[in-house]
C-alpha positions in Angstrom: 157.8 89.4 74.4 158.1 93.2 75.0 155.9 93.9 71.9 153.3 91.7 73.1 153.1 93.6 76.6 152.9 96.9 74.9 150.1 95.9 72.6 148.3 94.3 75.6 148.8 97.6 77.5 147.8 99.7 74.7 144.6 97.4 74.2 143.6 97.8 77.9 144.1 101.6 77.7 141.7 101.8 74.7 139.1 99.6 76.4 139.3 101.7 79.7 139.0 104.9 77.9 136.0 103.6 76.2 134.4 102.0 79.3 135.1 105.1 81.6 135.5 104.5 85.3 133.0 102.7 87.2 130.7 105.0 89.3 127.6 105.1 91.6 126.9 108.8 90.5 124.6 107.7 87.7 122.8 105.1 89.6 119.2 105.5 90.6 117.5 104.3 93.9 114.1 103.0 94.3 112.4 103.1 97.7 109.4 101.4 98.8 107.5 101.0 102.1 105.4 98.1 103.2 103.4 98.0 106.5 104.0 94.9 108.7 100.8 92.8 109.6 100.2 91.8 113.3 101.6 88.4 112.5 104.9 90.1 111.8 104.7 92.4 114.8 103.1 95.3 113.0 99.8 97.1 113.5 98.7 97.9 110.0 95.2 96.4 110.6 94.4 98.7 113.2 92.0 101.7 113.1 93.5 105.2 113.0 93.2 107.1 116.2 90.0 108.7 116.8 91.3 112.0 118.2 92.9 113.1 114.9 95.9 114.0 117.1 98.3 111.8 115.3 98.9 109.4 112.3 98.7 105.8 112.1 100.4 103.7 114.4 102.2 100.6 113.1 105.5 99.0 111.9 106.9 99.3 108.4 109.8 98.1 106.4 111.6 100.3 103.9 113.1 98.9 100.9 116.0 100.9 99.4 117.6 99.6 96.2 120.3 101.4 94.3 121.9 99.6 91.4 124.2 100.2 88.4 125.5 98.4 85.4 128.6 98.4 83.0 128.4 97.9 79.4 130.1 94.4 79.9 126.7 93.3 81.5 128.5 93.5 85.0 126.0 94.8 87.7 126.1 95.9 91.3 123.1 96.3 93.9 123.0 98.0 97.3 119.9 97.1 99.5 119.2 98.8 102.8 115.9 97.7 104.5 115.4 99.2 107.8 112.4 98.2 110.0 110.8 100.6 112.2 107.5 101.2 114.4 105.8 104.3 115.5 103.0 105.1 117.7 101.4 107.7 115.3 103.6 110.5 116.6 107.2 109.4 117.4 109.5 106.4 116.4 109.2 103.6 119.0 111.7 101.2 117.5 114.3 101.0 114.8 116.2 98.2 113.4 118.7 99.3 110.4 120.6 95.8 110.4 119.1 94.3 107.1 121.6 95.7 104.8 123.4 93.9 102.1 124.9 94.0 98.6 125.4 91.8 95.4 127.6 92.1 92.5 128.2 90.2 89.2 130.9 90.2 86.5 133.7 92.6 87.0 132.1 94.4 90.2 133.0 93.0 93.6 131.7 93.6 97.0 133.7 95.5 99.5 131.4 95.7 102.6 128.4 97.5 103.8 128.0 100.1 106.8 125.3 102.1 108.3 125.2 104.8 110.8 122.6 106.6 112.9 123.1 110.3 112.0 120.1 112.1 113.5 116.7 111.7 115.5 116.2 109.0 117.9 113.7 106.5 119.3 111.2 108.7 121.1 111.7 111.5 118.5 109.5 112.2 115.5 111.9 110.8 113.2 115.3 108.8 113.1 117.7 109.1 110.1 120.4 106.7 108.8 123.2 106.7 106.3 123.6 103.5 104.5 127.0 103.0 102.6 128.0 100.1 100.3 131.6 99.7 98.9 132.5 98.2 95.6 135.4 97.5 93.5 135.5 97.2 89.7 138.3 94.9 88.3 138.9 95.0 84.6 142.1 93.7 82.8 144.4 94.2 85.7 142.9 97.7 86.6 141.0 98.1 89.9 138.8 101.2 91.0 136.7 101.5 94.1 133.7 103.5 94.6 131.0 104.0 97.3 127.1 104.1 97.1 125.6 106.4 99.8 121.9 106.5 100.8 120.2 108.6 103.4 116.8 107.8 104.8 114.6 109.3 107.5 112.0 107.2 109.1 109.0 108.8 110.6 106.9 107.7 113.6 103.5 108.1 111.9 101.9 106.5 108.9 105.2 104.9 107.6 106.5 108.0 106.0 110.0 108.2 104.8 112.3 111.0 103.6 115.7 111.3 101.9 
Protein backbone atom coordinates (compact mmCIF):
# COMPACT_ATOMS: atom_id res chain seq x y z
CA UNK A 1 0.00 0.00 0.00
CA UNK A 2 2.86 2.39 0.77
CA UNK A 3 4.41 1.79 -2.67
CA UNK A 4 1.11 2.65 -4.37
CA UNK A 5 0.95 5.97 -2.43
CA UNK A 6 4.56 6.82 -3.35
CA UNK A 7 3.92 6.09 -7.03
CA UNK A 8 0.73 8.19 -6.95
CA UNK A 9 2.58 11.09 -5.29
CA UNK A 10 5.41 10.88 -7.84
CA UNK A 11 2.95 10.90 -10.75
CA UNK A 12 1.11 13.88 -9.26
CA UNK A 13 4.41 15.77 -8.81
CA UNK A 14 5.47 15.07 -12.41
CA UNK A 15 2.03 16.12 -13.72
CA UNK A 16 2.07 19.35 -11.70
CA UNK A 17 5.60 20.14 -12.80
CA UNK A 18 4.50 19.77 -16.43
CA UNK A 19 1.29 21.73 -15.88
CA UNK A 20 2.79 24.57 -13.87
CA UNK A 21 0.74 26.62 -11.43
CA UNK A 22 -2.53 28.19 -12.49
CA UNK A 23 -2.11 31.91 -13.00
CA UNK A 24 -3.99 34.94 -14.24
CA UNK A 25 -0.78 36.69 -15.27
CA UNK A 26 -0.87 35.42 -18.85
CA UNK A 27 -4.57 36.05 -19.38
CA UNK A 28 -5.70 38.73 -21.81
CA UNK A 29 -8.65 41.06 -21.33
CA UNK A 30 -11.12 42.28 -23.91
CA UNK A 31 -12.94 45.61 -23.40
CA UNK A 32 -15.87 46.86 -25.47
CA UNK A 33 -18.31 49.71 -24.85
CA UNK A 34 -21.89 49.88 -26.07
CA UNK A 35 -24.17 52.91 -25.87
CA UNK A 36 -27.61 52.36 -24.40
CA UNK A 37 -30.62 53.43 -26.44
CA UNK A 38 -33.40 55.58 -24.99
CA UNK A 39 -35.55 52.51 -24.29
CA UNK A 40 -32.73 51.28 -22.00
CA UNK A 41 -32.33 54.63 -20.27
CA UNK A 42 -29.61 55.91 -22.60
CA UNK A 43 -29.33 58.87 -24.90
CA UNK A 44 -27.32 57.50 -27.84
CA UNK A 45 -29.77 58.78 -30.47
CA UNK A 46 -29.45 62.45 -29.39
CA UNK A 47 -27.50 64.95 -31.41
CA UNK A 48 -24.18 66.17 -29.95
CA UNK A 49 -24.17 69.55 -28.23
CA UNK A 50 -24.11 72.41 -30.73
CA UNK A 51 -21.69 74.54 -28.72
CA UNK A 52 -18.75 72.11 -29.08
CA UNK A 53 -18.15 72.60 -25.37
CA UNK A 54 -18.31 68.93 -24.50
CA UNK A 55 -18.75 65.44 -25.77
CA UNK A 56 -21.81 63.38 -26.42
CA UNK A 57 -24.12 62.92 -23.45
CA UNK A 58 -25.44 59.43 -22.92
CA UNK A 59 -25.28 56.17 -21.03
CA UNK A 60 -22.96 53.27 -21.79
CA UNK A 61 -22.10 49.78 -20.59
CA UNK A 62 -18.51 48.54 -20.66
CA UNK A 63 -17.89 44.84 -21.16
CA UNK A 64 -14.58 43.75 -19.62
CA UNK A 65 -13.82 40.05 -20.06
CA UNK A 66 -10.67 38.29 -18.90
CA UNK A 67 -10.15 34.56 -19.24
CA UNK A 68 -7.60 31.81 -19.05
CA UNK A 69 -7.29 28.10 -19.70
CA UNK A 70 -5.22 25.12 -18.69
CA UNK A 71 -3.87 22.33 -20.91
CA UNK A 72 -6.57 20.05 -19.43
CA UNK A 73 -9.27 22.15 -21.12
CA UNK A 74 -10.33 23.80 -17.86
CA UNK A 75 -11.26 27.48 -18.16
CA UNK A 76 -11.99 30.54 -16.05
CA UNK A 77 -13.74 33.80 -17.02
CA UNK A 78 -14.01 37.12 -15.18
CA UNK A 79 -16.70 39.58 -16.32
CA UNK A 80 -17.02 43.19 -15.13
CA UNK A 81 -19.67 45.23 -16.95
CA UNK A 82 -20.25 48.62 -15.30
CA UNK A 83 -22.96 50.99 -16.52
CA UNK A 84 -22.47 54.76 -16.42
CA UNK A 85 -23.97 57.98 -17.76
CA UNK A 86 -22.47 61.35 -18.54
CA UNK A 87 -23.74 64.76 -19.59
CA UNK A 88 -20.92 65.34 -22.08
CA UNK A 89 -18.48 66.59 -19.46
CA UNK A 90 -18.88 64.71 -16.17
CA UNK A 91 -20.13 61.34 -14.94
CA UNK A 92 -23.76 61.67 -13.81
CA UNK A 93 -24.42 58.04 -12.78
CA UNK A 94 -22.37 54.88 -12.21
CA UNK A 95 -23.45 51.31 -11.42
CA UNK A 96 -20.60 48.76 -11.10
CA UNK A 97 -22.82 45.93 -9.82
CA UNK A 98 -22.83 43.70 -12.92
CA UNK A 99 -19.81 41.58 -11.98
CA UNK A 100 -19.49 37.80 -12.10
CA UNK A 101 -17.28 34.81 -12.92
CA UNK A 102 -17.61 31.38 -14.54
CA UNK A 103 -15.35 28.33 -14.37
CA UNK A 104 -15.07 24.83 -15.77
CA UNK A 105 -13.03 21.73 -15.08
CA UNK A 106 -10.36 22.05 -12.40
CA UNK A 107 -10.98 25.80 -11.84
CA UNK A 108 -13.42 26.92 -9.16
CA UNK A 109 -14.96 30.32 -8.32
CA UNK A 110 -14.03 32.02 -5.04
CA UNK A 111 -16.04 35.24 -5.39
CA UNK A 112 -15.85 38.70 -6.91
CA UNK A 113 -15.38 42.17 -5.42
CA UNK A 114 -15.18 45.67 -6.82
CA UNK A 115 -14.09 48.96 -5.31
CA UNK A 116 -14.48 52.61 -6.24
CA UNK A 117 -10.89 53.88 -6.13
CA UNK A 118 -10.89 57.34 -7.73
CA UNK A 119 -13.10 60.06 -9.22
CA UNK A 120 -16.78 60.52 -8.49
CA UNK A 121 -20.24 61.12 -9.86
CA UNK A 122 -19.91 64.81 -10.76
CA UNK A 123 -16.24 64.42 -11.78
CA UNK A 124 -14.90 63.98 -15.34
CA UNK A 125 -14.23 60.30 -14.62
CA UNK A 126 -14.72 57.53 -12.10
CA UNK A 127 -12.33 54.59 -11.60
CA UNK A 128 -13.06 51.06 -10.38
CA UNK A 129 -10.97 48.04 -9.38
CA UNK A 130 -12.65 44.69 -10.12
CA UNK A 131 -11.26 41.47 -8.67
CA UNK A 132 -12.25 37.83 -9.15
CA UNK A 133 -10.77 35.08 -7.00
CA UNK A 134 -10.31 31.56 -8.37
CA UNK A 135 -9.05 28.19 -7.18
CA UNK A 136 -7.37 25.45 -9.19
CA UNK A 137 -7.79 21.90 -7.85
CA UNK A 138 -5.76 19.11 -9.41
CA UNK A 139 -5.08 15.67 -7.93
CA UNK A 140 -5.42 16.85 -4.33
CA UNK A 141 -3.35 20.00 -4.88
CA UNK A 142 -5.08 23.40 -4.63
CA UNK A 143 -3.79 26.83 -5.55
CA UNK A 144 -5.52 30.21 -5.53
CA UNK A 145 -5.11 33.29 -7.68
CA UNK A 146 -6.79 36.65 -8.31
CA UNK A 147 -7.59 38.40 -11.56
CA UNK A 148 -7.51 42.19 -11.13
CA UNK A 149 -8.89 44.69 -13.64
CA UNK A 150 -8.92 48.50 -13.48
CA UNK A 151 -11.19 50.72 -15.56
CA UNK A 152 -11.84 54.45 -15.71
CA UNK A 153 -15.21 55.59 -17.07
CA UNK A 154 -15.43 59.12 -18.50
CA UNK A 155 -18.47 61.39 -18.62
CA UNK A 156 -18.22 62.17 -22.33
CA UNK A 157 -18.52 60.01 -25.43
CA UNK A 158 -18.51 56.69 -23.55
CA UNK A 159 -14.72 56.71 -23.27
CA UNK A 160 -12.92 54.26 -21.00
CA UNK A 161 -9.34 53.92 -19.80
CA UNK A 162 -7.33 51.28 -17.96
